[in-house]
VOTI-997678 format. One line per field, with one value per atom (N, C-alpha, C): residue in one letter; x, y, z. Coordinates in steps of 0.1 Angstrom, whole numbers. Layout:
N
resn	c(A/...) $
x	c(X/...) $
y	c(Y/...) $
z	c(Z/...) $
REM end
This chain:
330
resn	c(X/X/X/X/X/X/X/X/X/X/X/X/X/X/X/X/X/X/X/X/X/X/X/X/X/X/X/X/X/X/X/X/X/X/X/X/X/X/X/X/X/X/X/X/X/X/X/X/X/X/X/X/X/X/X/X/X/X/X/X/X/X/X/X/X/X/X/X/X/X/X/X/X/X/X/X/X/X/X/X/X/X/X/X/X/X/X/X/X/X/X/X/X/X/X/X/X/X/X/X/X/X/X/X/X/X/X/X/X/X/X/X/X/X/X/X/X/X/X/X/X/X/X/X/X/X/X/X/X/X/X/X/X/X/X/X/X/X/X/X/X/X/X/X/X/X/X/X/X/X/X/X/X/X/X/X/X/X/X/X/X/X/X/X/X/X/X/X/X/X/X/X/X/X/X/X/X/X/X/X/X/X/X/X/X/X/X/X/X/X/X/X/X/X/X/X/X/X/X/X/X/X/X/X/X/X/X/X/X/X/X/X/X/X/X/X/X/X/X/X/X/X/X/X/X/X/X/X/X/X/X/X/X/X/X/X/X/X/X/X/X/X/X/X/X/X/X/X/X/X/X/X/X/X/X/X/X/X/X/X/X/X/X/X/X/X/X/X/X/X/X/X/X/X/X/X/X/X/X/X/X/X/X/X/X/X/X/X/X/X/X/X/X/X/X/X/X/X/X/X/X/X/X/X/X/X/X/X/X/X/X/X/X/X/X/X/X/X/X/X/X/X/X/X/X/X/X/X/X/X/X/X/X/X/X/X/X/X/X/X/X/X/X/X/X/X/X/X/X/X/X/X/X/X/X/X/X/X/X/X/X/X/X/X/X/X/X/X/X/X/X/X/X/X/X/X/X/X/X/X/X/X/X/X/X/X/X/X/X/X/X/X/X/X/X/X/X/X/X/X/X/X/X/X/X/X/X/X/X/X/X/X/X/X/X/X/X/X/X/X/X/X/X/X/X/X/X/X/X/X/X/X/X/X/X/X/X/X/X/X/X/X/X/X/X/X/X/X/X/X/X/X/X/X/X/X/X/X/X/X/X/X/X/X/X/X/X/X/X/X/X/X/X/X/X/X/X/X/X/X/X/X/X/X/X/X/X/X/X/X/X/X/X/X/X/X/X/X/X/X/X/X/X/X/X/X/X/X/X/X/X/X/X/X/X/X/X/X/X/X/X/X/X/X/X/X/X/X/X/X/X/X/X/X/X/X/X/X/X/X/X/X/X/X/X/X/X/X/X/X/X/X/X/X/X/X/X/X/X/X/X/X/X/X/X/X/X/X/X/X/X/X/X/X/X/X/X/X/X/X/X/X/X/X/X/X/X/X/X/X/X/X/X/X/X/X/X/X/X/X/X/X/X/X/X/X/X/X/X/X/X/X/X/X/X/X/X/X/X/X/X/X/X/X/X/X/X/X/X/X/X/X/X/X/X/X/X/X/X/X/X/X/X/X/X/X/X/X/X/X/X/X/X/X/X/X/X/X/X/X/X/X/X/X/X/X/X/X/X/X/X/X/X/X/X/X/X/X/X/X/X/X/X/X/X/X/X/X/X/X/X/X/X/X/X/X/X/X/X/X/X/X/X/X/X/X/X/X/X/X/X/X/X/X/X/X/X/X/X/X/X/X/X/X/X/X/X/X/X/X/X/X/X/X/X/X/X/X/X/X/X/X/X/X/X/X/X/X/X/X/X/X/X/X/X/X/X/X/X/X/X/X/X/X/X/X/X/X/X/X/X/X/X/X/X/X/X/X/X/X/X/X/X/X/X/X/X/X/X/X/X/X/X/X/X/X/X/X/X/X/X/X/X/X/X/X/X/X/X/X/X/X/X/X/X/X/X/X/X/X/X/X/X/X/X/X/X/X/X/X/X/X/X/X/X/X/X/X/X/X/X/X/X/X/X/X/X/X/X/X/X/X/X/X/X/X/X/X/X/X/X/X/X/X/X/X/X/X/X/X/X/X/X/X/X/X/X/X/X/X/X/X/X/X/X/X/X/X/X/X/X/X/X/X/X/X/X/X/X/X/X/X/X/X/X/X/X/X/X/X/X/X/X/X/X/X/X/X/X/X/X/X/X/X/X/X/X/X/X/X/X/X/X/X/X/X/X/X/X/X/X/X/X/X/X/X/X/X/X/X/X/X/X/X/X/X/X/X/X/X/X/X/X/X/X/X/X/X/X/X/X/X/X/X/X/X/X/X/X/X/X/X/X/X/X/X/X/X/X/X) $
x	c(-745/-726/-726/-738/-733/-734/-740/-740/-726/-717/-704/-693/-679/-673/-662/-656/-654/-638/-641/-624/-616/-607/-597/-584/-577/-561/-557/-543/-537/-523/-528/-516/-511/-496/-488/-479/-471/-465/-455/-458/-445/-452/-449/-450/-466/-472/-491/-497/-489/-498/-494/-484/-485/-495/-495/-509/-521/-524/-535/-538/-524/-525/-529/-524/-525/-537/-543/-561/-566/-568/-573/-573/-561/-559/-566/-566/-574/-588/-595/-609/-615/-622/-630/-640/-645/-653/-645/-636/-626/-616/-620/-612/-597/-587/-575/-567/-569/-563/-551/-548/-535/-531/-517/-514/-501/-497/-494/-484/-470/-462/-453/-446/-439/-423/-423/-409/-411/-408/-409/-402/-394/-389/-402/-404/-412/-427/-434/-446/-442/-434/-429/-425/-422/-421/-437/-441/-455/-468/-464/-470/-470/-457/-451/-457/-456/-461/-474/-484/-498/-506/-495/-500/-509/-506/-517/-505/-513/-504/-497/-486/-481/-484/-482/-485/-474/-472/-463/-467/-478/-482/-502/-508/-520/-527/-527/-537/-536/-523/-522/-530/-530/-540/-552/-561/-570/-577/-568/-573/-575/-565/-564/-573/-574/-585/-599/-606/-618/-622/-624/-618/-629/-634/-649/-640/-628/-623/-607/-600/-588/-581/-571/-567/-556/-557/-540/-531/-523/-514/-497/-499/-490/-486/-473/-467/-468/-452/-455/-450/-453/-451/-461/-456/-464/-474/-468/-469/-487/-491/-501/-500/-489/-487/-488/-488/-488/-505/-513/-527/-537/-533/-544/-541/-535/-532/-541/-535/-539/-555/-559/-574/-580/-576/-589/-588/-578/-575/-582/-585/-592/-610/-610/-625/-629/-623/-626/-630/-622/-626/-633/-642/-653/-652/-640/-636/-637/-642/-644/-627/-629/-614/-614/-604/-599/-587/-587/-574/-565/-556/-545/-550/-543/-542/-531/-524/-538/-543/-558/-562/-554/-545/-536/-526/-516/-514/-515/-525/-533/-547/-551/-565/-572/-568/-573/-577/-564/-567/-577/-574/-588/-597/-606/-618/-620/-614/-613/-616/-611/-611/-626/-629/-643/-653/-650/-663/-662/-651/-650/-660/-658/-664/-678/-681/-697/-702/-695/-700/-703/-697/-695/-705/-710/-716/-709/-695/-688/-684/-679/-674/-661/-658/-640/-643/-629/-631/-615/-614/-600/-594/-583/-580/-579/-587/-590/-592/-580/-585/-585/-586/-584/-601/-607/-621/-628/-623/-624/-623/-617/-613/-624/-628/-638/-641/-630/-633/-639/-637/-638/-656/-660/-672/-679/-678/-685/-688/-680/-683/-690/-690/-699/-713/-714/-728/-732/-726/-729/-736/-728/-733/-748/-747/-758/-770/-769/-780/-782/-776/-779/-772/-763/-756/-745/-737/-731/-740/-749/-758/-754/-754/-748/-732/-728/-710/-709/-701/-698/-679/-670/-655/-654/-641/-636/-619/-611/-599/-588/-580/-572/-558/-553/-537/-532/-524/-517/-500/-496/-481/-470/-462/-456/-442/-432/-414/-414/-413/-411/-398/-391/-377/-374/-386/-385/-384/-376/-376/-375/-388/-391/-395/-410/-419/-419/-423/-424/-434/-443/-456/-458/-447/-453/-458/-458/-461/-477/-482/-498/-504/-499/-508/-505/-495/-490/-496/-499/-506/-515/-521/-534/-548/-545/-561/-562/-556/-561/-566/-560/-570/-581/-580/-592/-602/-599/-611/-617/-611/-615/-623/-619/-624/-635/-636/-650/-662/-653/-664/-675/-669/-677/-683/-677/-683/-689/-683/-692/-683/-687/-682/-674/-665/-655/-657/-661/-663/-651/-640/-632/-617/-608/-593/-580/-576/-562/-561/-542/-530/-519/-513/-496/-486/-475/-467/-457/-447/-432/-425/-412/-399/-393/-387/-381/-369/-362/-346/-338/-327/-326/-335/-347/-358/-360/-358/-364/-379/-386/-400/-407/-421/-429/-433/-426/-430/-439/-444/-454/-464/-475/-484/-499/-504/-515/-527/-538/-550/-563/-563/-580/-590/-604/-615/-626/-634/-646/-657/-666/-674/-687/-695/-705/-719/-719/-727/-723/-714/-706/-698/-700/-688/-676/-663/-647/-640/-627/-621/-606/-595/-584/-573/-564/-555/-541/-535/-520/-512/-503/-498/-484/-475/-459/-453/-442/-438/-420/-424/-406/-412/-421/-425/-419/-420/-413/-426/-425/-433/-436/-429/-427/-438/-444/-456/-470/-479/-493/-493/-498/-496/-508/-524/-532/-538/-549/-560/-569/-579/-593/-603/-609/-614/-629/-642/-650/-664/-663/-671/-690/-697/-711/-716/-733/-735/-743/-743/-745/-734/-719/-714/-698/-689/-676/-672/-663/-659/-644/-637/-620/-620/-611/-604/-591/-583/-571/-561/-550/-541/-548/-556/-564/-574/-570/-579/-577/-569/-567/-578/-584/-596/-603/-616/-627/-633/-631/-642/-646/-658/-676/-675/-673/-679/-690/-702/-715/-715/-722/-721/-728/-735/-745/-745/-734/-733/-720/-712/-700/-694/-706/-699/-695/-684/-681/-678/-677/-681/-667/-661/-647/-647/-644/-646/-630/-625/-612/-610/-591/-593/-595/-597/-598/-616/-621/-634/-639/-633/-635/-628/-624/-619/-601/-595/-582/-573/-577/-566/-550/-544/-529/-522/-528/-515/-523/-517/-523/-525/-517/-520/-532/-537/-553/-562/-556/-572/-571/-558/-560/-569/-570/-577/-590/-595/-606/-615/-605/-607/-611/-600/-598/-607/-613/-627/-637/-640/-652/-654/-645/-648/-653/-645/-651/-667/-670/-683/-693/-688/-697/-697/-691/-688/-698/-700/-706/-721/-724/-735/-743/-732/-739/-739/-730/-731/-738/-737/-726/-714/-704/-692/-686/-684/-675/-663/-657/-646/-644/-654/-654/-644/-644/-632/-638/-652/-657/-652/-650/-645/-629/-620/-607/-606/-616/-612/-618/-629/-632/-619/-613/-602/-589/-590/-578/-582/-590/-594/-596/-592/-593/-575/-568/-550/-548/-555/-552/-556/-567/-569/-559/-555/-546/-530/-526/-515/-517/-527/-528/-530/-536/-536/-524/-515/-503/-490/-494/-487/-490/-505/-509/-511/-510/-516/-530/-538/-553/-560/-575/-584/-587/-588/-594/-605/-619/-630/-630/-636/-638/-646) $
y	c(86/79/67/58/47/48/62/62/71/74/76/69/69/60/66/57/63/66/83/89/87/80/77/82/78/83/74/71/66/75/73/77/65/67/59/51/50/44/35/27/17/5/-9/-21/-24/-21/-23/-8/3/13/11/3/-3/-11/-20/-30/-23/-15/-10/0/6/13/4/-11/-22/-24/-25/-28/-18/-5/4/9/7/13/4/-12/-21/-25/-16/-13/-3/-9/0/9/9/12/25/28/36/47/58/70/76/67/63/80/93/104/108/103/109/96/100/93/103/102/110/99/106/101/111/113/121/120/110/109/113/122/128/119/111/104/91/85/75/75/89/98/100/103/103/90/81/68/65/61/53/63/77/86/79/83/79/63/55/40/39/49/46/55/65/79/88/89/97/108/118/130/124/132/128/140/142/147/145/160/153/155/157/164/156/154/147/163/175/188/190/188/191/187/173/160/166/167/168/183/192/204/204/201/198/190/178/168/165/164/162/146/140/126/122/108/103/94/89/77/79/75/73/63/53/43/50/46/46/33/34/24/29/39/41/28/33/18/25/26/29/16/22/8/-1/-13/-23/-24/-17/-16/-10/-2/7/22/26/33/46/48/61/59/51/51/64/66/75/89/100/109/112/104/105/102/92/86/97/103/113/124/132/139/139/125/122/121/119/117/130/140/154/161/155/162/156/146/144/128/123/113/100/90/76/71/58/57/41/34/21/23/18/17/4/2/-10/-16/-28/-34/-32/-34/-30/-15/-16/1/10/7/14/5/10/6/9/21/25/24/15/13/26/36/44/55/52/60/50/40/31/34/34/40/51/61/74/74/70/67/60/51/47/51/62/71/81/89/102/98/80/80/80/74/70/83/96/108/117/114/121/114/100/92/89/86/83/67/58/46/46/38/31/20/14/-1/-7/-14/-21/-31/-34/-42/-52/-60/-74/-84/-87/-94/-112/-119/-133/-138/-130/-132/-133/-122/-122/-136/-146/-157/-162/-167/-180/-186/-195/-207/-201/-187/-185/-178/-173/-170/-180/-194/-202/-208/-211/-218/-204/-194/-186/-184/-187/-189/-205/-214/-228/-223/-215/-211/-208/-196/-188/-198/-205/-216/-229/-226/-232/-250/-252/-263/-267/-255/-258/-262/-256/-256/-242/-245/-237/-241/-225/-226/-233/-242/-250/-244/-244/-243/-240/-231/-223/-226/-237/-232/-226/-219/-213/-207/-212/-210/-203/-193/-184/-184/-190/-190/-185/-178/-171/-168/-167/-164/-147/-144/-127/-127/-120/-118/-102/-97/-80/-85/-73/-76/-60/-55/-41/-42/-40/-41/-52/-55/-69/-74/-68/-73/-70/-67/-66/-82/-93/-105/-100/-100/-105/-92/-78/-64/-64/-69/-67/-76/-91/-99/-104/-106/-115/-106/-93/-90/-93/-105/-113/-126/-131/-145/-139/-132/-128/-122/-117/-113/-126/-136/-144/-154/-155/-161/-153/-141/-134/-136/-137/-139/-150/-160/-173/-173/-166/-170/-156/-147/-134/-126/-119/-113/-120/-119/-124/-119/-125/-121/-122/-132/-135/-141/-138/-139/-143/-156/-160/-165/-158/-156/-161/-170/-173/-171/-167/-163/-169/-170/-173/-167/-164/-159/-170/-177/-183/-182/-192/-190/-179/-167/-157/-144/-147/-138/-129/-113/-103/-103/-104/-104/-116/-113/-126/-132/-141/-146/-157/-164/-175/-173/-174/-173/-186/-185/-198/-188/-188/-180/-188/-188/-192/-184/-185/-179/-181/-173/-177/-165/-169/-163/-156/-147/-139/-153/-162/-171/-183/-183/-196/-206/-201/-210/-207/-216/-216/-218/-213/-214/-212/-214/-214/-209/-201/-197/-197/-203/-209/-196/-189/-177/-179/-177/-176/-170/-162/-154/-165/-179/-185/-195/-198/-209/-205/-215/-214/-212/-203/-196/-208/-218/-230/-237/-237/-243/-241/-245/-236/-228/-215/-208/-202/-205/-205/-217/-220/-234/-224/-230/-226/-234/-239/-252/-245/-246/-241/-255/-257/-271/-266/-268/-267/-279/-275/-289/-297/-294/-303/-305/-297/-302/-293/-297/-289/-289/-275/-269/-263/-267/-264/-258/-250/-240/-243/-249/-251/-238/-232/-225/-212/-204/-195/-194/-203/-200/-216/-225/-234/-244/-249/-255/-254/-260/-260/-272/-279/-289/-291/-296/-299/-308/-314/-327/-328/-331/-330/-341/-335/-347/-361/-361/-372/-378/-372/-384/-386/-396/-400/-396/-389/-381/-368/-363/-350/-342/-327/-323/-311/-313/-305/-292/-282/-272/-267/-273/-267/-256/-248/-233/-235/-246/-246/-243/-249/-248/-234/-228/-216/-205/-208/-198/-199/-201/-206/-198/-193/-180/-184/-174/-180/-177/-167/-170/-160/-159/-150/-136/-130/-118/-112/-119/-121/-116/-120/-117/-104/-93/-80/-74/-81/-73/-79/-88/-91/-84/-80/-73/-58/-51/-34/-37/-44/-45/-44/-51/-55/-35/-32/-20/-10/-8/-2/-6/-14/-19/-18/-20/-11/-1/9/23/29/24/24/24/13/7/17/22/30/21/12/2/-10/-20/-19/-25/-22/-24/-37/-48/-57/-54/-62/-60/-43/-36/-23/-19/-9/-3/-6/-9/-17/-29/-38/-51/-51/-41/-37/-32/-26/-22/-36/-44/-56/-63/-66/-73/-67/-53/-47/-50/-48/-49/-65/-71/-89/-88/-79/-86/-74/-65/-57/-65/-72/-80/-89/-98/-110/-104/-93/-84/-85/-81/-75/-92/-102/-115/-122/-119/-125/-117/-105/-99/-99/-100/-103/-118/-126/-142/-141/-136/-135/-140/-138/-141/-129/-120/-108/-112/-98/-99/-87/-88/-77/-66) $
z	c(-735/-740/-749/-744/-753/-766/-772/-788/-792/-785/-789/-786/-787/-787/-769/-764/-753/-751/-749/-746/-736/-738/-729/-730/-715/-716/-705/-703/-694/-687/-677/-666/-660/-664/-661/-675/-676/-692/-688/-677/-677/-685/-680/-688/-690/-678/-675/-683/-680/-686/-707/-708/-724/-727/-720/-722/-721/-712/-714/-729/-729/-747/-754/-754/-767/-768/-756/-757/-760/-756/-761/-776/-780/-793/-806/-800/-809/-808/-796/-795/-805/-812/-817/-811/-800/-792/-784/-785/-777/-791/-782/-788/-779/-784/-773/-776/-765/-769/-762/-754/-748/-737/-734/-721/-713/-700/-691/-682/-682/-674/-668/-657/-651/-660/-662/-669/-684/-687/-702/-712/-712/-720/-725/-711/-712/-719/-712/-718/-732/-739/-752/-761/-756/-761/-766/-753/-752/-761/-766/-771/-786/-787/-803/-807/-800/-799/-802/-798/-799/-806/-815/-818/-812/-799/-794/-784/-779/-775/-761/-755/-743/-734/-723/-709/-700/-693/-681/-667/-670/-655/-654/-645/-643/-650/-641/-644/-655/-664/-676/-686/-683/-690/-691/-675/-677/-678/-679/-683/-698/-706/-720/-729/-724/-732/-722/-735/-733/-731/-719/-715/-710/-711/-701/-691/-695/-686/-685/-675/-677/-670/-672/-664/-657/-647/-639/-639/-640/-644/-638/-629/-619/-612/-601/-599/-581/-574/-562/-551/-538/-529/-531/-531/-535/-542/-555/-565/-565/-555/-556/-549/-544/-537/-541/-555/-568/-571/-564/-574/-573/-554/-551/-557/-554/-562/-575/-584/-600/-599/-592/-593/-581/-574/-568/-578/-583/-595/-607/-610/-621/-617/-607/-601/-598/-593/-590/-606/-613/-628/-635/-628/-635/-643/-641/-652/-644/-650/-649/-645/-634/-634/-633/-644/-640/-636/-626/-612/-615/-617/-614/-601/-596/-586/-582/-564/-555/-559/-551/-555/-548/-534/-530/-520/-516/-505/-492/-492/-478/-475/-468/-467/-466/-460/-456/-472/-477/-493/-499/-499/-513/-504/-492/-488/-493/-491/-501/-514/-520/-536/-542/-532/-534/-534/-516/-515/-524/-528/-536/-550/-558/-570/-563/-553/-550/-550/-543/-540/-556/-563/-577/-583/-583/-594/-603/-603/-614/-609/-622/-618/-617/-604/-603/-606/-614/-619/-613/-612/-608/-616/-619/-627/-626/-619/-617/-628/-631/-647/-646/-629/-633/-632/-627/-628/-644/-652/-666/-675/-671/-681/-685/-696/-695/-689/-685/-674/-662/-654/-642/-648/-661/-662/-665/-669/-669/-660/-647/-638/-628/-627/-624/-632/-643/-649/-645/-638/-633/-619/-614/-603/-603/-608/-612/-612/-619/-624/-615/-606/-590/-594/-603/-605/-595/-587/-574/-561/-563/-548/-542/-527/-516/-517/-519/-516/-501/-502/-490/-487/-496/-495/-507/-505/-521/-515/-525/-519/-532/-530/-543/-538/-551/-548/-561/-557/-567/-561/-568/-568/-581/-578/-591/-586/-593/-592/-593/-578/-578/-568/-573/-567/-561/-560/-556/-536/-535/-517/-514/-517/-510/-498/-496/-489/-481/-467/-461/-465/-469/-470/-489/-493/-509/-516/-511/-516/-515/-505/-500/-507/-508/-513/-528/-535/-549/-558/-551/-559/-556/-541/-541/-538/-544/-550/-557/-569/-577/-571/-563/-558/-545/-540/-529/-541/-547/-560/-562/-567/-575/-561/-551/-538/-537/-538/-535/-546/-557/-570/-568/-562/-561/-546/-535/-520/-516/-520/-516/-503/-493/-488/-473/-469/-462/-449/-438/-422/-413/-417/-407/-417/-410/-417/-408/-408/-402/-411/-406/-418/-412/-417/-418/-425/-424/-432/-430/-442/-439/-449/-443/-457/-460/-473/-476/-476/-475/-469/-477/-472/-481/-484/-482/-486/-473/-475/-468/-463/-472/-473/-468/-465/-462/-477/-482/-494/-496/-487/-488/-478/-477/-471/-469/-458/-459/-449/-460/-455/-451/-440/-438/-438/-443/-447/-441/-433/-430/-440/-449/-453/-445/-452/-442/-440/-452/-453/-445/-440/-432/-438/-450/-460/-455/-457/-454/-465/-464/-476/-473/-482/-478/-491/-490/-498/-495/-505/-504/-517/-509/-523/-518/-531/-527/-539/-537/-546/-548/-546/-548/-554/-563/-572/-586/-593/-611/-616/-626/-637/-650/-646/-661/-657/-646/-642/-641/-639/-635/-627/-624/-615/-604/-609/-600/-601/-592/-590/-582/-590/-581/-578/-565/-561/-557/-565/-553/-555/-541/-536/-531/-538/-531/-529/-528/-520/-531/-541/-556/-563/-561/-571/-568/-575/-574/-589/-590/-600/-596/-607/-604/-615/-615/-628/-625/-637/-637/-646/-639/-643/-652/-641/-647/-656/-671/-681/-688/-686/-691/-694/-681/-679/-664/-669/-660/-664/-647/-646/-636/-641/-629/-627/-615/-609/-601/-607/-600/-590/-577/-565/-567/-575/-578/-590/-595/-611/-611/-617/-620/-632/-641/-657/-651/-654/-648/-661/-666/-675/-678/-688/-689/-701/-696/-709/-710/-723/-722/-728/-730/-735/-748/-753/-768/-771/-761/-764/-759/-752/-749/-759/-768/-778/-780/-773/-774/-772/-758/-753/-749/-762/-761/-751/-743/-730/-720/-706/-696/-700/-708/-715/-717/-723/-729/-721/-705/-696/-693/-697/-698/-708/-721/-733/-725/-721/-718/-706/-695/-685/-688/-699/-698/-709/-720/-730/-721/-712/-703/-698/-691/-685/-693/-706/-718/-724/-725/-725/-711/-700/-688/-685/-691/-687/-702/-713/-723/-720/-715/-709/-696/-690/-678/-665/-668/-657/-656/-646/-639/-643/-633/-637/-627/-636/-628/-627/-613/-607/-603/-594/-595/-582/-578/-569/-557/-555/-544/-540/-554/-554/-546/-554/-547/-536/-528/-516/-507/-510/-502/-501/-510/-511/-504/-505/-495/-484/-478/-464/-460/-469/-460/-462/-472/-471/-457/-455/-440/-428/-428/-421/-419/-431/-427/-424/-429/-422/-404/-402/-388/-379/-384/-381/-379/-386/-386/-376/-376/-368/-353/-352/-333/-331/-342/-339/-335/-342/-340/-353/-348/-362/-361/-375/-374/-383/-376/-381/-392/-403/-413/-409) $
REM end
């Protein structure tokens, strides 16, 4: 498969589906074949934009196109409620799937999606793009080189402005697969979760949260999240502290600072040094292009379906913790 272009299609022609299309169209390792949406006008508009064929049912797409991989960029409840059915259809048809996050609004469906991919020896990826930034990758290199030492603590914050008033759990399910994936990227598996939530004045959903975490290796962590913050200011901060040093990522991709424990001199990598990401939108380019490379190479998959499921397990445990006032084990 590595000797030919990846034959791809997109299911779901909303804003995110069009973002996938833009990245695929610009990738010379991809043969972008088709798009699919139940809304004919939307499918036709996206197909015309990228010069590909339009379909209006997943069955028709899978029966009539020779594909290696599909992107599932549908929406649904908590931005993941419509991911299950097209993902299962594509996997059953022998196609690799890059699924938008959250992998599903249903934990049982998420587990089935991951198991189906495993049973059929297919790749299932999740569009967890925050780990794909140069800053996150540089910190991971420092960690793997032993510069951090043993991880002791991770503090994560992700806050943006989103006025959605749908599901009570929209904030945690739709947004925090990203932050939890970054936490797991550096800290590994999480075993215990405690979560508190708060609705801002006038909100009908739980739009703010504070989450305590304990990792399988004994390290501890914390996540602060909100849908009530301004988009005009930094939206994300990740701090990873180890026995030998501490790494801090500012605003997803803008800067990484490493503070050695026994040295007064810190090291700083700025966005310019990384090559100058122009905007957060470029995280999609990095993630989707990495998916293409991973599939063509025969794996392994960065930000796999299993990673998406692991994040969902933590999210659902956090919801149970808040509802029952308990510390939940994963």
